[in-house]
C-alpha positions in Angstrom: -9.6 -12.5 19.7 -9.7 -12.2 16.2 -6.2 -11.5 13.8 -6.6 -8.4 12.5 -4.2 -8.6 10.3 -3.8 -11.5 7.8 -1.2 -11.4 6.1 -2.3 -13.9 3.5 -1.2 -15.2 0.4 -3.1 -14.3 -2.4 -3.6 -16.5 -5.4 -2.9 -15.3 -9.8 -6.6 -16.2 -9.9 -7.1 -13.8 -6.8 -5.3 -11.3 -8.1 -6.9 -10.9 -11.9 -10.2 -10.6 -10.2 -8.9 -7.6 -9.0 -9.1 -4.0 -10.8 -5.5 -2.9 -11.1 -6.5 0.1 -9.7 -6.9 -2.5 -6.4 -2.9 -2.9 -6.8 -2.2 0.1 -7.1 -3.5 1.2 -4.2 -2.1 -1.3 -2.1 2.1 -1.2 -4.3 2.0 2.9 -3.3 1.6 1.9 0.0 4.3 -0.9 0.0 6.5 1.1 -2.0 5.4 4.5 0.4 7.0 1.8 3.4 9.8 0.1 1.4 11.4 4.1 1.1 10.9 4.9 4.0 12.5 1.9 5.4 15.4 1.8 2.5 15.8 5.2 4.1 16.3 4.9 7.5 18.8 1.3 6.7 21.2 3.8 4.5 20.7 7.4 6.6 21.0 8.4 9.2 18.6 11.7 9.3 15.9 13.3 11.6 12.4 12.3 10.1 12.1 15.8 8.5 14.8 15.6 6.3 13.5 11.9 5.3 10.2 12.6 4.0 12.1 15.3 1.3 14.0 12.1 0.9 10.9 9.4 0.6 9.4 12.1 -1.3 11.6 12.1 -4.2 11.4 8.5 -5.0 7.4 7.9 -4.2 6.1 10.0 -7.0 4.5 9.7 -9.8 7.8 10.9 -11.8 10.2 8.9 -9.7 7.9 5.3 -10.6 7.6 6.2 -13.9 11.5 6.0 -13.9 11.4 2.9 -11.9 9.0 1.7 -14.3 11.3 2.0 -17.2 14.7 1.2 -15.2 12.6 -2.7 -14.0 11.4 -3.2 -17.2 12.9 -5.5 -19.2 14.0 -7.5 -16.5 10.3 -8.2 -16.2 8.9 -11.3 -16.7 5.4 -12.4 -19.0 3.2 -12.4 -15.8 4.6 -9.1 -14.4 4.5 -7.2 -17.2 1.5 -8.0 -17.8 -0.2 -6.8 -14.4 2.3 -3.1 -16.0 0.1 -3.7 -19.1 -3.0 -4.0 -16.9 -2.8 -0.9 -15.4 -1.2 0.9 -17.9 -4.2 0.2 -20.2 -7.0 1.1 -17.6 -9.3 4.1 -17.7 -7.6 7.3 -15.2 -10.1 7.2 -12.3 -7.9 10.1 -10.9 -6.8 13.7 -12.5 -2.5 14.0 -11.2 -2.1 18.2 -10.8 1.7 17.8 -11.4 2.1 14.7 -13.4 1.2 14.0 -18.1 -0.8 11.2 -17.9 2.0 8.4 -19.4 3.4 10.1 -16.2 1.0 9.1 -14.3 -0.2 5.7 -15.5 3.5 4.0 -16.3 3.9 5.2 -11.9 -0.2 3.5 -11.9 1.9 0.7 -13.9 5.0 0.3 -11.0 2.2 0.8 -8.9 0.4 -2.3 -9.6 3.6 -5.0 -10.0 4.3 -4.3 -6.3 0.9 -4.7 -5.0 0.6 -7.3 -7.3 4.2 -9.1 -5.8 3.2 -8.2 -2.4 0.2 -9.7 -2.2 1.5 -12.7 -4.4 3.9 -12.6 -1.4 7.4 -13.8 -4.5 8.5 -11.3 -1.1 13.0 -12.0 -3.1 10.8 -10.7 -6.4 9.8 -7.6 -5.0 13.5 -7.1 -3.4 15.1 -7.9 -6.4 13.4 -5.0 -8.2 13.2 -2.8 -5.1 17.2 -3.3 -5.6 17.3 -2.3 -8.7 15.3 1.2 -7.7 17.4 2.3 -4.9 20.8 1.7 -6.2 19.9 4.2 -9.6 18.3 5.9 -7.2 21.4 6.8 -5.4 
């Protein structure tokens, strides 16, 4: 039987060929899962309450703020991914957030996707530790 999930490590050239919206799409899923795992590990609440806590972190405003927190700590390749994502054309419109905020959130998500697909989990954990520590 063929493996459905490979968890393969991508290289930088492969990721450079992916659109930033694809990186952000992956990053959105990864970040959402990381937030949920963090909430479960740090709170003994019911799922409805956990959902409210998670949605406070997984939205354009919170992600835009998260990017502002981590920006000074980014390495050159990470800054490049964020810049590419922020400068890419918008294909969808947010009902609740402005364009600049939405682009910063997309940059944050693209960075998370980039680090995840490169299998740089230690670096991903460093960045998320900053975000989650301040978000307490």
